C-alpha positions as CSV (number, residue, x, y, z in Angstrom):
1,M,-20.2,-7.5,17.3
2,K,-18.0,-10.4,18.3
3,R,-14.2,-9.7,18.8
4,E,-11.5,-12.0,19.7
5,V,-9.1,-11.3,22.6
6,R,-5.6,-12.9,22.5
7,D,-2.9,-13.3,25.2
8,D,-0.4,-15.3,23.1
9,I,1.2,-12.5,21.1
10,I,1.4,-9.7,23.7
11,K,0.2,-9.2,27.3
12,L,-3.5,-9.5,27.6
13,E,-4.1,-6.0,29.1
14,T,-2.0,-4.5,26.3
15,F,-4.0,-6.4,23.6
16,V,-7.4,-5.3,25.3
17,D,-6.2,-1.7,25.2
18,A,-5.2,-2.0,21.6
19,E,-8.3,-3.8,20.4
20,F,-10.9,-1.9,22.3
21,K,-9.5,1.6,22.9
22,Y,-6.8,2.4,20.4
23,K,-7.3,0.2,17.3
24,K,-8.2,3.2,15.0
25,Q,-5.0,5.1,15.9
26,I,-2.7,2.0,15.6
27,D,-4.2,1.1,12.3
28,I,-3.7,4.4,10.7
29,I,-0.2,5.0,12.0
30,A,0.9,1.5,11.1
31,N,-0.5,1.6,7.6
32,C,1.2,5.0,6.9
33,G,4.6,3.7,7.9
34,G,4.8,3.6,11.7
35,Y,5.4,7.2,12.5
36,C,3.8,10.6,12.7
37,L,4.7,14.0,14.3
38,V,3.5,14.7,17.8
39,G,1.7,17.8,16.4
40,Q,0.0,15.8,13.8
41,F,-1.2,13.2,16.4
42,K,-2.6,15.9,18.6
43,E,-4.4,17.7,15.7
44,H,-5.8,14.8,13.8
45,F,-6.9,12.8,16.8
46,E,-8.2,15.9,18.6
47,K,-11.8,14.6,18.9
48,E,-10.5,11.4,20.6
49,G,-8.4,13.4,23.1
50,G,-5.4,14.7,21.3
51,Y,-2.6,15.2,23.8
52,Y,-4.4,13.2,26.6
53,L,-5.0,10.3,24.1
54,M,-1.3,10.3,23.2
55,K,-0.4,10.1,26.9
56,K,-2.9,7.2,27.5
57,M,-1.4,5.2,24.6
58,E,2.1,5.9,25.9
59,K,1.1,4.6,29.3
60,A,-0.5,1.5,27.7
61,G,2.9,0.8,26.0
62,L,1.6,1.2,22.5
63,I,3.5,4.3,21.4
64,T,6.6,6.3,22.4
65,T,7.5,9.8,21.6
66,E,11.1,10.6,20.6
67,L,13.2,13.4,19.2
68,F,14.5,13.2,15.6
69,S,17.9,14.8,15.1
70,N,17.4,17.1,18.0
71,S,14.9,18.8,15.8
72,Y,11.3,17.7,16.3
73,K,9.2,15.2,18.3
74,Y,7.6,12.3,16.6
75,V,5.3,9.4,17.6
76,K,6.5,5.8,17.1
77,L,4.6,2.6,17.4
78,T,6.1,0.2,19.9
79,T,6.9,-3.4,19.2
80,S,3.7,-4.4,21.2
81,A,1.6,-2.3,18.9
82,L,3.2,-3.7,15.8
83,K,2.8,-7.3,17.0
84,Y,-0.8,-6.6,17.7
85,F,-1.4,-5.0,14.3
86,H,0.4,-7.8,12.4
87,Y,-0.6,-11.0,14.3
88,R,-4.1,-10.2,15.7
89,D,-5.9,-12.0,12.8
90,H,-3.4,-14.8,12.4
91,E,-4.9,-18.3,13.0
92,K,-1.6,-19.6,14.4
93,D,-1.5,-20.0,18.2
94,Y,1.8,-18.5,19.6
95,S,1.3,-19.8,23.1
96,D,4.2,-22.1,22.9
97,I,6.6,-19.3,22.0
98,P,7.8,-16.8,24.6
99,K,6.4,-13.3,23.7
100,N,9.8,-11.8,23.4
101,K,10.7,-14.5,20.8
102,I,7.8,-13.7,18.5
103,P,9.4,-11.8,15.5
104,V,8.7,-8.0,15.3
105,P,6.9,-7.8,11.9
106,K,8.4,-4.4,10.9
107,N,12.0,-3.2,11.6
108,I,11.3,0.1,13.3
109,S,14.8,1.5,13.4
110,K,15.9,3.9,16.1
111,P,16.2,6.5,14.9
112,P,14.4,6.1,11.5
113,S,16.1,7.3,8.3
114,E,14.8,10.6,6.9
115,K,13.2,8.8,3.9
116,V,11.3,6.5,6.2
117,I,9.9,9.1,8.6
118,Y,9.4,11.8,5.9
119,T,7.2,9.3,4.0
120,S,5.3,8.2,7.0
121,I,4.4,11.7,8.2
122,I,3.4,12.8,4.7
123,Y,1.2,9.8,4.1
124,F,-0.4,10.3,7.6
125,E,-1.1,13.9,6.8
126,L,-2.5,13.2,3.4
127,Y,-4.8,10.5,4.6
128,N,-6.2,12.6,7.5
129,L,-6.7,15.5,5.0
130,G,-9.0,13.2,3.1
131,K,-6.7,13.0,0.0
132,G,-7.1,9.2,-0.4
133,A,-7.3,6.0,1.5
134,I,-4.5,4.6,-0.8
135,Y,-2.0,6.2,1.6
136,L,-3.0,3.5,4.1
137,K,-1.2,0.3,3.1
138,D,-4.2,-2.1,3.7
139,R,-6.4,0.1,1.6
140,H,-3.8,0.1,-1.1
141,V,-3.9,-3.8,-1.1
142,K,-7.8,-3.8,-1.1
143,G,-7.7,-1.4,-4.0
144,L,-5.4,-3.7,-6.1
145,E,-7.5,-6.8,-5.1
146,K,-10.5,-5.0,-6.5
147,I,-8.9,-4.0,-9.8
148,L,-7.3,-7.6,-10.2
149,K,-10.9,-9.1,-9.6
150,K,-9.6,-11.2,-6.7
151,N,-12.9,-10.9,-4.7
152,Y,-14.9,-11.6,-7.9
153,F,-12.9,-14.8,-8.4
154,I,-13.5,-15.9,-4.9
155,K,-17.3,-15.4,-5.2
156,K,-17.3,-17.2,-8.5
157,I,-15.5,-20.2,-7.0
158,E,-18.0,-20.3,-4.2
159,K,-20.9,-20.2,-6.6
160,L,-19.3,-23.1,-8.7
161,E,-18.7,-25.1,-5.5
162,K,-22.4,-24.8,-4.7
163,E,-23.3,-25.8,-8.2
164,I,-21.1,-29.0,-7.8
165,E,-22.9,-29.9,-4.6
166,N,-26.3,-29.5,-6.4
167,Y,-25.1,-31.6,-9.3
168,K,-24.0,-34.3,-6.8
169,S,-27.3,-34.2,-5.1
170,E,-29.2,-34.5,-8.4
171,I,-27.0,-37.4,-9.5
172,K,-27.8,-39.2,-6.3
173,I,-31.5,-38.8,-6.9
174,Y,-31.1,-39.9,-10.5
175,K,-29.3,-43.0,-9.6
176,E,-32.0,-43.8,-7.0
177,I,-34.7,-43.4,-9.6
178,K,-32.7,-45.5,-12.1
179,D,-32.1,-48.4,-9.7
180,K,-35.7,-48.5,-8.4
181,Y,-37.5,-48.1,-11.7
182,S,-34.9,-49.2,-14.3
183,V,-35.2,-46.0,-16.3
184,K,-32.5,-46.4,-18.8
185,E,-32.9,-42.9,-20.3
186,I,-31.7,-41.3,-17.1
187,E,-28.1,-42.4,-17.8
188,R,-27.8,-39.5,-20.2
189,D,-28.9,-37.0,-17.5
190,I,-26.3,-38.5,-15.0
191,K,-23.5,-38.2,-17.6
192,E,-24.5,-34.6,-18.3
193,K,-24.3,-33.7,-14.6
194,D,-20.9,-35.5,-14.3
195,N,-19.6,-33.4,-17.2
196,S,-20.9,-30.3,-15.5
197,I,-19.1,-31.2,-12.4
198,D,-15.8,-31.8,-14.3
199,N,-16.3,-28.4,-16.1
200,A,-16.9,-26.6,-12.8
201,K,-13.8,-28.2,-11.3
202,K,-11.7,-27.0,-14.2
203,A,-13.1,-23.5,-13.9
204,I,-12.4,-23.5,-10.2
205,A,-8.8,-24.5,-10.9
206,S,-8.3,-21.8,-13.4
207,L,-9.8,-19.2,-11.1
208,E,-7.6,-20.4,-8.2
209,K,-4.6,-19.9,-10.5
210,E,-5.8,-16.2,-11.2
211,I,-6.1,-15.6,-7.5
212,E,-2.5,-16.9,-7.0
213,Y,-1.3,-14.6,-9.8
214,A,-3.1,-11.6,-8.3
215,D,-1.6,-12.3,-4.9
216,E,1.8,-12.6,-6.4
217,L,1.6,-9.3,-8.2
218,I,0.2,-7.5,-5.1
219,D,3.0,-8.9,-2.9
220,K,5.6,-7.6,-5.5
221,I,3.9,-4.2,-5.5
222,M,3.8,-4.0,-1.7
223,T,7.5,-5.1,-1.7
224,L,8.3,-2.2,-4.0
225,R,6.3,0.1,-1.7
226,D,8.2,-1.1,1.4
227,I,11.6,-0.6,-0.3
228,S,11.1,2.6,-2.3
229,K,8.2,4.2,-0.2
230,L,6.4,4.8,-3.5
231,I,2.7,3.9,-3.9
232,M,2.0,2.5,-7.4
233,F,-1.6,1.9,-8.4
234,F,-3.0,1.3,-11.9
235,K,-6.5,2.1,-13.1
236,D,-8.1,2.7,-16.5
237,E,-4.8,1.9,-18.3
238,T,-3.0,4.6,-16.3
239,L,-0.1,3.9,-13.7
240,H,-0.5,6.3,-10.8
241,V,2.8,6.9,-8.8
242,F,2.3,8.6,-5.4
243,S,5.5,9.9,-3.7
244,Q,7.2,12.5,-1.6
245,Y,9.5,13.0,-4.5
246,I,12.4,15.0,-3.0
247,V,14.1,12.0,-1.3
248,Y,14.8,10.2,-4.5
249,P,17.5,10.6,-7.1
250,K,15.7,11.1,-10.5
251,T,17.4,8.0,-12.0
252,S,16.2,5.8,-9.2
253,Y,12.7,7.0,-9.8
254,I,12.8,6.0,-13.5
255,Q,14.4,2.6,-12.7
256,L,11.6,1.9,-10.2
257,I,9.1,2.5,-13.0
258,E,10.9,0.1,-15.3
259,D,11.0,-2.5,-12.5
260,F,7.3,-2.1,-12.1
261,S,6.8,-2.6,-15.8
262,K,8.7,-5.9,-15.6
263,I,6.5,-7.1,-12.8
264,I,3.4,-6.3,-14.9
265,K,4.9,-8.1,-18.0
266,E,5.5,-11.3,-15.8
267,H,2.0,-11.1,-14.6
268,N,0.6,-10.8,-18.2
269,E,2.6,-13.7,-19.4
270,K,0.7,-16.0,-16.9
271,S,-2.7,-14.4,-16.4
272,K,-5.7,-14.5,-18.8
273,Y,-6.6,-11.1,-17.5
274,K,-4.1,-8.7,-19.0
275,I,-3.1,-5.4,-17.5
276,K,-2.6,-2.6,-20.0
277,I,-0.7,0.6,-19.1
278,D,-0.4,3.4,-21.7
279,S,0.2,6.5,-19.5
280,I,1.8,7.5,-16.2
281,E,0.8,10.2,-13.7
282,F,3.2,11.2,-11.0
283,H,1.6,12.6,-7.8
284,M,4.4,14.5,-6.0
285,K,4.0,15.8,-2.4
286,S,6.5,17.9,-0.5
287,I,6.8,19.7,2.8
288,F,8.5,22.7,1.2
289,D,8.6,24.2,-2.2
290,S,10.2,21.7,-4.6
291,K,9.0,23.1,-8.0
292,I,12.6,23.4,-9.3
293,M,13.2,19.7,-8.5
294,I,10.0,18.6,-10.1
295,E,11.0,20.5,-13.3
296,R,14.3,18.7,-13.2
297,L,12.5,15.3,-12.9
298,E,10.3,16.2,-15.9
299,D,13.4,17.2,-17.9
300,K,15.1,14.0,-16.9
301,V,12.2,11.8,-17.8
302,D,11.8,13.6,-21.2
303,K,15.4,13.0,-22.0
304,Y,15.3,9.4,-20.7
305,V,12.2,8.5,-22.8
306,K,13.9,9.9,-25.9
307,H,17.3,8.5,-25.6
308,H,17.1,5.3,-23.7
309,R,15.6,3.0,-26.2
310,D,16.7,-0.1,-24.2
311,Q,14.1,0.9,-21.6
312,V,11.1,-0.3,-23.7
313,F,8.3,0.6,-21.3
314,M,8.8,4.4,-21.0
315,H,10.2,4.8,-24.4
316,K,7.2,3.2,-26.2
317,M,4.8,5.2,-24.0
318,G,6.3,8.5,-25.0
319,F,6.7,11.7,-22.9
320,D,3.3,13.1,-24.0
321,N,1.6,10.3,-22.0
322,I,3.5,11.1,-18.8
323,K,2.0,13.8,-16.5
324,F,3.2,15.4,-13.3
325,H,1.0,16.6,-10.5
326,Y,2.7,18.5,-7.5
327,N,1.4,19.7,-4.2
328,E,3.2,21.5,-1.4
329,L,2.1,20.7,2.2
330,P,3.1,23.8,4.2
331,K,0.9,22.8,7.0
332,L,3.5,20.2,8.0
333,R,6.0,22.9,8.7
334,E,3.6,24.3,11.4
335,Y,3.9,21.2,13.5
336,S,7.5,21.9,14.6
337,Y,9.5,25.0,15.5
338,N,12.5,23.5,13.8
339,P,12.6,22.4,10.1
340,I,11.3,18.9,9.4
341,L,13.9,18.4,6.7
342,H,16.6,20.7,5.5
343,E,16.1,21.9,2.0
344,K,19.8,22.4,1.3
345,K,20.2,18.7,1.3
346,Y,18.1,18.4,-1.9
347,I,19.2,21.5,-3.8
348,K,22.9,21.8,-4.6
349,E,24.6,24.9,-3.2
350,K,25.8,26.2,-6.6
351,D,22.2,25.8,-7.9
352,K,20.8,27.7,-4.9
353,K,23.2,30.6,-5.5
354,S,22.2,30.7,-9.2
355,I,18.5,30.8,-8.2
356,E,19.2,33.6,-5.6
357,K,21.1,35.6,-8.3
358,I,18.3,35.2,-10.8
359,I,15.7,36.4,-8.2
360,S,18.0,39.3,-7.2
361,D,18.5,40.3,-10.9
362,L,14.7,40.2,-11.5
363,E,14.0,42.3,-8.4
364,K,16.5,45.0,-9.7
365,K,14.7,45.2,-13.0
366,E,11.3,45.9,-11.4
367,P,10.3,49.6,-11.6
């Protein structure tokens, strides 16, 4: 297998290490958000060396390990790793630009916000547990490309372009026959081939537009993912929303769904291939028990659908067509002696006291 080595974006030795030794690890971490816990790294890359692999990647300048809120250690991709990940397949040559002037493609803040690191470590865990390739950003893109038939359109264009070349070759032969033997009837065949070429060119132009519309939609969905940390994916007329719910106010969640519906509407107004969504499924993941918060979200969505008639998308769909799936990930709590996130931030103190009182009362009633 042929692989390209570049020294225009990062140091040559760093690129060689990234491409030939640690590409798998960089791709997974980058696609999940750029971070994972040290414990996660050691466990999920155990076959590749675990702790020793981590130290080798640190020495190569591709990752660093840092402490979050004096609580737990996490792995972060360096700017060199991010530049490798983002620019390695670019056709542009950056040799004329100093390496330190090449823009870092992702703003890896120091330290990251809780929302950013929480999302990244959950998506990293879910992917490594075999819960779905969609948690990797590039797989999310490929999944959308398949549903929007982008690859089908590209193959169709290639086929039409070959047909055009065949038509041109046939026309050339027909003209040679006509000039040599004065066969007048062949004019009709030449005209038919010309018409076929025109029709093929029109079909190509139409397909190119569909590819453009698909790319626009995917870019907007990826922008929503980058901003909100939600993964939105549609299949069989169902919108699937994957999230680590607890870091979002319930109203923001609903607004994001409405924003998504507007993006779909804009796409459908241009494209011949319409996207229809008649149901929503929320897939919630959390480090600690968030059942109460999920129930609150369900209640909020129910009321919202019934009373906010101005929000056409969810109101027309109806609450019966909205489902909630919830999974707790207690394994993540085992990667650190200290809590990953503090539950008290997401449940109000007065509600916590009410819950404790209800539990206490129930325990008293038990024989």
